[in-house]
NUFI-91822 format. One record per residue (C-alpha): residue in three letters; chain; x, y, z. Coordinates in nm, 2 decimals. Layout:
vexlo aa ALA, ch A, u X, v Y, w Z
...
% end
This chain:
vexlo aa UNK, ch A, u -0.13, v -4.35, w -0.05
vexlo aa UNK, ch A, u -0.07, v -4.04, w -0.25
vexlo aa UNK, ch A, u -0.18, v -3.95, w -0.62
vexlo aa UNK, ch A, u 0.16, v -4.09, w -0.75
vexlo aa UNK, ch A, u 0.11, v -4.44, w -0.60
vexlo aa UNK, ch A, u -0.25, v -4.44, w -0.68
vexlo aa UNK, ch A, u -0.18, v -4.38, w -1.04
vexlo aa UNK, ch A, u 0.05, v -4.67, w -1.06
vexlo aa UNK, ch A, u -0.16, v -4.95, w -0.94
vexlo aa UNK, ch A, u -0.12, v -4.94, w -0.52
vexlo aa UNK, ch A, u -0.37, v -5.14, w -0.36
vexlo aa UNK, ch A, u -0.70, v -4.98, w -0.27
vexlo aa UNK, ch A, u -0.80, v -5.09, w 0.08
vexlo aa UNK, ch A, u -1.02, v -4.98, w 0.36
vexlo aa UNK, ch A, u -0.85, v -4.74, w 0.63
vexlo aa UNK, ch A, u -0.98, v -4.76, w 1.00
vexlo aa UNK, ch A, u -0.74, v -4.52, w 1.17
vexlo aa UNK, ch A, u -0.70, v -4.16, w 1.09
vexlo aa UNK, ch A, u -0.58, v -3.86, w 1.30
vexlo aa UNK, ch A, u -0.75, v -3.85, w 1.64
vexlo aa UNK, ch A, u -0.99, v -3.58, w 1.75
vexlo aa UNK, ch A, u -0.83, v -3.26, w 1.84
vexlo aa UNK, ch A, u -0.97, v -2.97, w 2.04
vexlo aa UNK, ch A, u -0.83, v -2.70, w 2.26
vexlo aa UNK, ch A, u -0.83, v -2.75, w 2.66
vexlo aa UNK, ch A, u -1.11, v -2.95, w 2.82
vexlo aa UNK, ch A, u -1.33, v -2.97, w 2.52
vexlo aa UNK, ch A, u -1.18, v -3.30, w 2.37
vexlo aa UNK, ch A, u -1.42, v -3.52, w 2.60
vexlo aa UNK, ch A, u -1.74, v -3.37, w 2.48
vexlo aa UNK, ch A, u -1.63, v -3.37, w 2.11
vexlo aa UNK, ch A, u -1.55, v -3.76, w 2.15
vexlo aa UNK, ch A, u -1.87, v -3.81, w 2.30
vexlo aa UNK, ch A, u -2.04, v -3.64, w 2.01
vexlo aa UNK, ch A, u -1.85, v -3.83, w 1.78
vexlo aa UNK, ch A, u -1.89, v -4.17, w 1.91
vexlo aa UNK, ch A, u -2.27, v -4.13, w 1.91
vexlo aa UNK, ch A, u -2.35, v -3.95, w 1.58
vexlo aa UNK, ch A, u -2.07, v -3.98, w 1.35
vexlo aa UNK, ch A, u -1.89, v -4.29, w 1.40
vexlo aa UNK, ch A, u -2.18, v -4.52, w 1.31
vexlo aa UNK, ch A, u -2.18, v -4.37, w 0.95
vexlo aa UNK, ch A, u -1.81, v -4.43, w 0.92
vexlo aa UNK, ch A, u -1.81, v -4.79, w 0.79
vexlo aa UNK, ch A, u -2.08, v -4.71, w 0.52
vexlo aa UNK, ch A, u -1.88, v -4.40, w 0.38
vexlo aa UNK, ch A, u -1.53, v -4.59, w 0.41
vexlo aa UNK, ch A, u -1.68, v -4.87, w 0.16
vexlo aa UNK, ch A, u -1.81, v -4.55, w -0.07
vexlo aa UNK, ch A, u -1.44, v -4.41, w -0.05
vexlo aa UNK, ch A, u -1.30, v -4.74, w -0.15
vexlo aa UNK, ch A, u -1.53, v -4.78, w -0.44
vexlo aa UNK, ch A, u -1.50, v -4.43, w -0.56
vexlo aa UNK, ch A, u -1.11, v -4.45, w -0.57
vexlo aa UNK, ch A, u -1.16, v -4.77, w -0.80
vexlo aa UNK, ch A, u -1.40, v -4.62, w -1.04
vexlo aa UNK, ch A, u -1.18, v -4.30, w -1.03
vexlo aa UNK, ch A, u -0.88, v -4.50, w -1.13
vexlo aa UNK, ch A, u -1.05, v -4.67, w -1.41
vexlo aa UNK, ch A, u -1.21, v -4.37, w -1.54
vexlo aa UNK, ch A, u -0.84, v -4.22, w -1.55
vexlo aa UNK, ch A, u -0.71, v -4.54, w -1.74
vexlo aa UNK, ch A, u -0.98, v -4.54, w -1.98
vexlo aa UNK, ch A, u -0.94, v -4.16, w -2.04
vexlo aa UNK, ch A, u -0.57, v -4.21, w -2.10
vexlo aa UNK, ch A, u -0.66, v -4.47, w -2.37
vexlo aa UNK, ch A, u -0.94, v -4.25, w -2.52
vexlo aa UNK, ch A, u -0.71, v -3.95, w -2.54
vexlo aa UNK, ch A, u -0.42, v -4.12, w -2.69
vexlo aa UNK, ch A, u -0.65, v -4.28, w -2.96
vexlo aa UNK, ch A, u -0.80, v -3.93, w -3.02
vexlo aa UNK, ch A, u -0.45, v -3.78, w -3.05
vexlo aa UNK, ch A, u -0.35, v -4.06, w -3.29
vexlo aa UNK, ch A, u -0.65, v -4.01, w -3.51
vexlo aa UNK, ch A, u -0.57, v -3.64, w -3.53
vexlo aa UNK, ch A, u -0.21, v -3.68, w -3.61
vexlo aa UNK, ch A, u -0.28, v -3.92, w -3.87
vexlo aa UNK, ch A, u -0.55, v -3.69, w -4.04
vexlo aa UNK, ch A, u -0.32, v -3.42, w -4.01
vexlo aa UNK, ch A, u -0.04, v -3.59, w -4.19
vexlo aa UNK, ch A, u -0.25, v -3.75, w -4.46
vexlo aa UNK, ch A, u -0.46, v -3.48, w -4.58
vexlo aa UNK, ch A, u -0.19, v -3.19, w -4.51
vexlo aa UNK, ch A, u -0.44, v -2.98, w -4.31
vexlo aa UNK, ch A, u -0.26, v -2.79, w -4.00
vexlo aa UNK, ch A, u -0.50, v -2.86, w -3.70
vexlo aa UNK, ch A, u -0.44, v -2.59, w -3.41
vexlo aa UNK, ch A, u -0.26, v -2.74, w -3.12
vexlo aa UNK, ch A, u -0.54, v -2.65, w -2.88
vexlo aa UNK, ch A, u -0.78, v -2.90, w -3.08
vexlo aa UNK, ch A, u -0.59, v -3.16, w -2.93
vexlo aa UNK, ch A, u -0.69, v -3.06, w -2.58
vexlo aa UNK, ch A, u -1.07, v -3.05, w -2.63
vexlo aa UNK, ch A, u -1.12, v -3.39, w -2.55
vexlo aa UNK, ch A, u -0.94, v -3.36, w -2.20
vexlo aa UNK, ch A, u -1.26, v -3.12, w -2.09
vexlo aa UNK, ch A, u -1.52, v -3.39, w -2.10
vexlo aa UNK, ch A, u -1.29, v -3.65, w -2.00
vexlo aa UNK, ch A, u -1.17, v -3.46, w -1.68
vexlo aa UNK, ch A, u -1.54, v -3.40, w -1.59
vexlo aa UNK, ch A, u -1.63, v -3.78, w -1.63
vexlo aa UNK, ch A, u -1.33, v -3.87, w -1.43
vexlo aa UNK, ch A, u -1.42, v -3.63, w -1.14
vexlo aa UNK, ch A, u -1.81, v -3.78, w -1.08
vexlo aa UNK, ch A, u -1.71, v -4.04, w -0.85
vexlo aa UNK, ch A, u -1.54, v -3.83, w -0.61
vexlo aa UNK, ch A, u -1.78, v -3.54, w -0.64
vexlo aa UNK, ch A, u -2.08, v -3.76, w -0.56
vexlo aa UNK, ch A, u -1.87, v -3.89, w -0.29
vexlo aa UNK, ch A, u -1.82, v -3.54, w -0.16
vexlo aa UNK, ch A, u -2.17, v -3.43, w -0.19
vexlo aa UNK, ch A, u -2.31, v -3.72, w -0.02
vexlo aa UNK, ch A, u -2.08, v -3.66, w 0.28
vexlo aa UNK, ch A, u -2.18, v -3.27, w 0.31
vexlo aa UNK, ch A, u -2.53, v -3.40, w 0.27
vexlo aa UNK, ch A, u -2.53, v -3.66, w 0.56
vexlo aa UNK, ch A, u -2.22, v -3.62, w 0.78
vexlo aa UNK, ch A, u -2.16, v -3.27, w 0.81
vexlo aa UNK, ch A, u -2.54, v -3.19, w 0.94
vexlo aa UNK, ch A, u -2.43, v -3.42, w 1.19
vexlo aa UNK, ch A, u -2.12, v -3.26, w 1.30
vexlo aa UNK, ch A, u -2.29, v -2.92, w 1.30
vexlo aa UNK, ch A, u -2.52, v -3.03, w 1.53
vexlo aa UNK, ch A, u -2.25, v -3.03, w 1.80
vexlo aa UNK, ch A, u -2.28, v -2.65, w 1.81
vexlo aa UNK, ch A, u -2.64, v -2.68, w 1.93
vexlo aa UNK, ch A, u -2.99, v -2.86, w 1.83
vexlo aa UNK, ch A, u -3.09, v -2.54, w 1.64
vexlo aa UNK, ch A, u -2.79, v -2.54, w 1.38
vexlo aa UNK, ch A, u -2.81, v -2.64, w 1.03
vexlo aa UNK, ch A, u -2.57, v -2.71, w 0.73
vexlo aa UNK, ch A, u -2.63, v -2.69, w 0.38
vexlo aa UNK, ch A, u -2.42, v -2.72, w 0.08
vexlo aa UNK, ch A, u -2.70, v -2.52, w -0.14
vexlo aa UNK, ch A, u -2.86, v -2.29, w 0.07
vexlo aa UNK, ch A, u -2.80, v -1.91, w 0.05
vexlo aa UNK, ch A, u -2.84, v -1.58, w 0.21
vexlo aa UNK, ch A, u -3.08, v -1.34, w 0.03
vexlo aa UNK, ch A, u -2.89, v -1.16, w -0.20
vexlo aa UNK, ch A, u -3.15, v -0.84, w -0.16
vexlo aa UNK, ch A, u -3.06, v -0.80, w 0.22
vexlo aa UNK, ch A, u -2.67, v -0.85, w 0.13
vexlo aa UNK, ch A, u -2.68, v -0.55, w -0.11
vexlo aa UNK, ch A, u -2.87, v -0.34, w 0.14
vexlo aa UNK, ch A, u -2.54, v -0.38, w 0.35
vexlo aa UNK, ch A, u -2.37, v -0.15, w 0.10
vexlo aa UNK, ch A, u -2.09, v -0.35, w 0.13
vexlo aa UNK, ch A, u -2.09, v -0.54, w -0.20
vexlo aa UNK, ch A, u -1.84, v -0.43, w -0.46
vexlo aa UNK, ch A, u -2.00, v -0.43, w -0.83
vexlo aa UNK, ch A, u -2.02, v -0.76, w -0.96
vexlo aa UNK, ch A, u -2.18, v -0.95, w -1.25
vexlo aa UNK, ch A, u -2.23, v -1.30, w -1.09
vexlo aa UNK, ch A, u -2.27, v -1.44, w -0.74
vexlo aa UNK, ch A, u -2.20, v -1.80, w -0.62
vexlo aa UNK, ch A, u -2.27, v -1.93, w -0.28
vexlo aa UNK, ch A, u -2.16, v -2.23, w -0.15
vexlo aa UNK, ch A, u -2.17, v -2.40, w 0.20
vexlo aa UNK, ch A, u -2.43, v -2.24, w 0.45
vexlo aa UNK, ch A, u -2.43, v -2.26, w 0.83
vexlo aa UNK, ch A, u -2.71, v -2.12, w 1.05
vexlo aa UNK, ch A, u -2.76, v -2.13, w 1.42
vexlo aa UNK, ch A, u -2.75, v -1.94, w 1.77
vexlo aa UNK, ch A, u -2.46, v -1.86, w 1.98
vexlo aa UNK, ch A, u -2.51, v -1.70, w 2.31
vexlo aa UNK, ch A, u -2.83, v -1.61, w 2.20
vexlo aa UNK, ch A, u -2.71, v -1.44, w 1.90
vexlo aa UNK, ch A, u -2.86, v -1.54, w 1.57
vexlo aa UNK, ch A, u -2.57, v -1.66, w 1.34
vexlo aa UNK, ch A, u -2.54, v -1.73, w 0.98
vexlo aa UNK, ch A, u -2.24, v -1.81, w 0.76
vexlo aa UNK, ch A, u -2.22, v -1.84, w 0.40
vexlo aa UNK, ch A, u -1.93, v -1.88, w 0.16
vexlo aa UNK, ch A, u -1.95, v -1.62, w -0.16
vexlo aa UNK, ch A, u -1.78, v -1.56, w -0.46
vexlo aa UNK, ch A, u -1.81, v -1.27, w -0.67
vexlo aa UNK, ch A, u -1.69, v -1.20, w -1.02
vexlo aa UNK, ch A, u -1.73, v -0.94, w -1.29
vexlo aa UNK, ch A, u -1.65, v -0.94, w -1.65
vexlo aa UNK, ch A, u -1.39, v -0.68, w -1.75
vexlo aa UNK, ch A, u -1.26, v -0.57, w -2.08
vexlo aa UNK, ch A, u -0.87, v -0.63, w -2.09
vexlo aa UNK, ch A, u -0.65, v -0.62, w -2.41
vexlo aa UNK, ch A, u -0.95, v -0.65, w -2.64
vexlo aa UNK, ch A, u -1.10, v -0.96, w -2.49
vexlo aa UNK, ch A, u -1.36, v -1.03, w -2.17
vexlo aa UNK, ch A, u -1.20, v -1.16, w -1.87
vexlo aa UNK, ch A, u -1.39, v -1.28, w -1.57
vexlo aa UNK, ch A, u -1.24, v -1.10, w -1.24
vexlo aa UNK, ch A, u -1.31, v -1.22, w -0.91
vexlo aa UNK, ch A, u -1.39, v -0.90, w -0.67
vexlo aa UNK, ch A, u -1.44, v -1.10, w -0.38
vexlo aa UNK, ch A, u -1.40, v -1.44, w -0.24
vexlo aa UNK, ch A, u -1.45, v -1.53, w 0.14
vexlo aa UNK, ch A, u -1.73, v -1.54, w 0.39
vexlo aa UNK, ch A, u -2.01, v -1.35, w 0.47
vexlo aa UNK, ch A, u -2.13, v -1.36, w 0.84
vexlo aa UNK, ch A, u -2.46, v -1.23, w 0.95
vexlo aa UNK, ch A, u -2.53, v -1.17, w 1.33
vexlo aa UNK, ch A, u -2.86, v -1.07, w 1.47
vexlo aa UNK, ch A, u -2.86, v -0.79, w 1.72
vexlo aa UNK, ch A, u -3.10, v -0.70, w 1.99
vexlo aa UNK, ch A, u -3.26, v -0.40, w 1.85
vexlo aa UNK, ch A, u -3.32, v -0.26, w 1.52
vexlo aa UNK, ch A, u -3.07, v 0.03, w 1.43
vexlo aa UNK, ch A, u -3.20, v 0.38, w 1.36
vexlo aa UNK, ch A, u -2.95, v 0.43, w 1.08
vexlo aa UNK, ch A, u -2.68, v 0.25, w 0.84
vexlo aa UNK, ch A, u -2.30, v 0.26, w 0.93
vexlo aa UNK, ch A, u -2.03, v 0.11, w 0.76
vexlo aa UNK, ch A, u -1.67, v 0.03, w 0.86
vexlo aa UNK, ch A, u -1.43, v -0.06, w 0.59
vexlo aa UNK, ch A, u -1.07, v -0.05, w 0.58
vexlo aa UNK, ch A, u -0.88, v 0.25, w 0.48
vexlo aa UNK, ch A, u -0.84, v 0.24, w 0.10
vexlo aa UNK, ch A, u -0.80, v 0.63, w 0.10
vexlo aa UNK, ch A, u -1.00, v 0.91, w 0.22
vexlo aa UNK, ch A, u -1.12, v 1.02, w -0.12
vexlo aa UNK, ch A, u -1.17, v 0.68, w -0.30
vexlo aa UNK, ch A, u -1.38, v 0.57, w -0.01
vexlo aa UNK, ch A, u -1.59, v 0.89, w -0.01
vexlo aa UNK, ch A, u -1.64, v 0.88, w -0.38
vexlo aa UNK, ch A, u -1.78, v 0.53, w -0.35
vexlo aa UNK, ch A, u -2.12, v 0.50, w -0.51
vexlo aa UNK, ch A, u -2.23, v 0.24, w -0.22
vexlo aa UNK, ch A, u -2.16, v 0.55, w 0.04
vexlo aa UNK, ch A, u -2.34, v 0.83, w -0.15
vexlo aa UNK, ch A, u -2.63, v 0.86, w 0.13
vexlo aa UNK, ch A, u -2.36, v 0.82, w 0.40
vexlo aa UNK, ch A, u -2.16, v 1.08, w 0.58
vexlo aa UNK, ch A, u -1.82, v 1.04, w 0.69
vexlo aa UNK, ch A, u -1.76, v 0.98, w 1.07
vexlo aa UNK, ch A, u -1.48, v 1.10, w 1.27
vexlo aa UNK, ch A, u -1.35, v 0.85, w 1.50
vexlo aa UNK, ch A, u -1.23, v 0.91, w 1.85
vexlo aa UNK, ch A, u -0.92, v 0.78, w 1.84
vexlo aa UNK, ch A, u -0.64, v 0.89, w 1.56
vexlo aa UNK, ch A, u -0.50, v 0.54, w 1.57
vexlo aa UNK, ch A, u -0.81, v 0.40, w 1.41
vexlo aa UNK, ch A, u -0.88, v 0.69, w 1.19
vexlo aa UNK, ch A, u -0.58, v 0.58, w 1.00
vexlo aa UNK, ch A, u -0.69, v 0.22, w 0.96
vexlo aa UNK, ch A, u -1.07, v 0.24, w 0.92
vexlo aa UNK, ch A, u -1.31, v 0.47, w 0.69
vexlo aa UNK, ch A, u -1.66, v 0.49, w 0.89
vexlo aa UNK, ch A, u -1.99, v 0.63, w 0.68
vexlo aa UNK, ch A, u -2.31, v 0.65, w 0.85
vexlo aa UNK, ch A, u -2.68, v 0.81, w 0.82
vexlo aa UNK, ch A, u -2.68, v 0.86, w 1.16
vexlo aa UNK, ch A, u -2.38, v 1.04, w 1.31
vexlo aa UNK, ch A, u -2.50, v 0.99, w 1.69
vexlo aa UNK, ch A, u -2.57, v 0.61, w 1.67
vexlo aa UNK, ch A, u -2.24, v 0.56, w 1.47
vexlo aa UNK, ch A, u -2.05, v 0.75, w 1.76
vexlo aa UNK, ch A, u -2.25, v 0.52, w 2.03
vexlo aa UNK, ch A, u -2.14, v 0.21, w 1.86
vexlo aa UNK, ch A, u -1.80, v 0.28, w 1.73
vexlo aa UNK, ch A, u -1.62, v 0.36, w 2.07
vexlo aa UNK, ch A, u -1.28, v 0.32, w 2.13
vexlo aa UNK, ch A, u -1.31, v -0.02, w 2.31
vexlo aa UNK, ch A, u -1.53, v -0.14, w 2.02
vexlo aa UNK, ch A, u -1.27, v -0.03, w 1.77
vexlo aa UNK, ch A, u -1.01, v -0.22, w 1.97
vexlo aa UNK, ch A, u -1.21, v -0.53, w 1.95
vexlo aa UNK, ch A, u -1.25, v -0.47, w 1.57
vexlo aa UNK, ch A, u -0.91, v -0.43, w 1.54
vexlo aa UNK, ch A, u -0.84, v -0.76, w 1.72
vexlo aa UNK, ch A, u -1.10, v -0.92, w 1.48
vexlo aa UNK, ch A, u -0.91, v -0.76, w 1.17
vexlo aa UNK, ch A, u -0.59, v -0.90, w 1.30
vexlo aa UNK, ch A, u -0.73, v -1.28, w 1.29
vexlo aa UNK, ch A, u -0.80, v -1.22, w 0.94
vexlo aa UNK, ch A, u -0.51, v -1.03, w 0.78
vexlo aa UNK, ch A, u -0.72, v -0.72, w 0.79
vexlo aa UNK, ch A, u -0.90, v -0.83, w 0.51
vexlo aa UNK, ch A, u -1.26, v -0.72, w 0.65
vexlo aa UNK, ch A, u -1.58, v -0.49, w 0.63
vexlo aa UNK, ch A, u -1.87, v -0.46, w 0.82
vexlo aa UNK, ch A, u -2.21, v -0.29, w 0.83
vexlo aa UNK, ch A, u -2.46, v -0.20, w 1.11
vexlo aa UNK, ch A, u -2.83, v -0.18, w 0.93
vexlo aa UNK, ch A, u -3.16, v -0.28, w 1.01
vexlo aa UNK, ch A, u -3.14, v -0.52, w 1.30
vexlo aa UNK, ch A, u -2.81, v -0.71, w 1.18
vexlo aa UNK, ch A, u -2.44, v -0.69, w 1.20
vexlo aa UNK, ch A, u -2.29, v -0.82, w 0.85
vexlo aa UNK, ch A, u -1.94, v -0.89, w 0.85
vexlo aa UNK, ch A, u -1.76, v -0.94, w 0.51
vexlo aa UNK, ch A, u -1.45, v -1.14, w 0.54
vexlo aa UNK, ch A, u -1.23, v -1.22, w 0.24
vexlo aa UNK, ch A, u -1.03, v -1.54, w 0.23
vexlo aa UNK, ch A, u -0.88, v -1.76, w -0.02
vexlo aa UNK, ch A, u -0.94, v -2.09, w 0.19
vexlo aa UNK, ch A, u -1.26, v -2.29, w 0.14
vexlo aa UNK, ch A, u -1.39, v -2.34, w 0.49
vexlo aa UNK, ch A, u -1.61, v -2.65, w 0.57
vexlo aa UNK, ch A, u -1.44, v -2.86, w 0.34
vexlo aa UNK, ch A, u -1.38, v -3.25, w 0.31
vexlo aa UNK, ch A, u -1.03, v -3.38, w 0.36
vexlo aa UNK, ch A, u -0.84, v -3.57, w 0.08
vexlo aa UNK, ch A, u -1.01, v -3.86, w -0.05
vexlo aa UNK, ch A, u -0.70, v -4.07, w 0.00
vexlo aa UNK, ch A, u -0.77, v -4.07, w 0.41
vexlo aa UNK, ch A, u -0.98, v -4.28, w 0.56
vexlo aa UNK, ch A, u -1.37, v -4.18, w 0.60
vexlo aa UNK, ch A, u -1.34, v -4.15, w 0.98
vexlo aa UNK, ch A, u -1.40, v -3.80, w 0.95
vexlo aa UNK, ch A, u -1.22, v -3.72, w 1.26
vexlo aa UNK, ch A, u -0.97, v -3.46, w 1.09
vexlo aa UNK, ch A, u -1.33, v -3.29, w 0.94
vexlo aa UNK, ch A, u -1.50, v -3.28, w 1.28
vexlo aa UNK, ch A, u -1.17, v -3.13, w 1.46
vexlo aa UNK, ch A, u -1.11, v -2.86, w 1.13
vexlo aa UNK, ch A, u -1.50, v -2.75, w 1.15
vexlo aa UNK, ch A, u -1.46, v -2.73, w 1.52
vexlo aa UNK, ch A, u -1.17, v -2.51, w 1.51
vexlo aa UNK, ch A, u -1.33, v -2.27, w 1.21
vexlo aa UNK, ch A, u -1.65, v -2.26, w 1.42
vexlo aa UNK, ch A, u -1.48, v -2.15, w 1.75
vexlo aa UNK, ch A, u -1.30, v -1.89, w 1.56
vexlo aa UNK, ch A, u -1.62, v -1.75, w 1.39
vexlo aa UNK, ch A, u -1.76, v -1.77, w 1.77
vexlo aa UNK, ch A, u -1.52, v -1.57, w 1.90
vexlo aa UNK, ch A, u -1.65, v -1.29, w 1.67
vexlo aa UNK, ch A, u -1.94, v -1.27, w 1.89
vexlo aa UNK, ch A, u -1.70, v -1.26, w 2.21
vexlo aa UNK, ch A, u -1.46, v -1.04, w 2.07
vexlo aa UNK, ch A, u -1.71, v -0.76, w 1.95
vexlo aa UNK, ch A, u -1.95, v -0.86, w 2.26
vexlo aa UNK, ch A, u -2.27, v -0.86, w 2.05
vexlo aa UNK, ch A, u -2.44, v -1.06, w 2.34
vexlo aa UNK, ch A, u -2.40, v -0.72, w 2.56
vexlo aa UNK, ch A, u -2.56, v -0.50, w 2.32
vexlo aa UNK, ch A, u -2.87, v -0.46, w 2.55
vexlo aa UNK, ch A, u -2.86, v -0.09, w 2.55
vexlo aa UNK, ch A, u -2.85, v -0.03, w 2.15
% end
């Protein structure tokens, strides 16, 4: 079923088959075992919920079309009889509450899946892993990284916390927006949209070191965030062209940012199209990854509620994030 057949009255019935689990190498067996024990028992319940959700959604769409047509007819009739010119945007106003009302069944369904199914999926990565669609990192802690751009509002989504190879890891989607004046009117501009990855380190850093993609030496040097930090000269000219580094402790920064480390950092940058920044401060490494994609999301409402696709997709995303620890070799930082 697709959106067209759905709107034209295709029969809504339960689906018990979906794309099978997928994994790299020999991981599929352990993935399947966790699925069979923890996730499959919930599928019948949520498949019934999904079918009921789609039926409610279609009914609300039909009713909304009727309501909108009636409102439009009344407005046009009033316009013609009273000879009052009604601005055309006024006719579209009813669409806002109607769209919100139509989306409520799907929103509730997706919310319940995240609350009940996703925590069981994330338990696969370790007994200490938690998932929350509402929890968020400390904004004051993130600000102390000196990575955040100027913003007016912050919106967090989907939070994950656990440990990997003895390293504490927290992942949080974050969107930062700022009100800007443009053409004599205010607009909301997105200054960052992506994922914040906070990794624990074995020892508290003496200084504060930030690594940013090279936006031009003068621009980075004049940034308010780096006023109390001094520029660090990198050992390799290749990385000097790609990264700008600022630190309050030159000795520690050079100890951290060896050629081998910068090579691993470049590997990580390549995985995310180069859109990243990071900071070593206090007892943590914060990596700021810009991304247009929402992670840890539910698949299409038109797919059966078997959650095999979601489990496979989340596993791929988590393995990619775990690779940060392995690529950067954080679990070997015993000498810091």
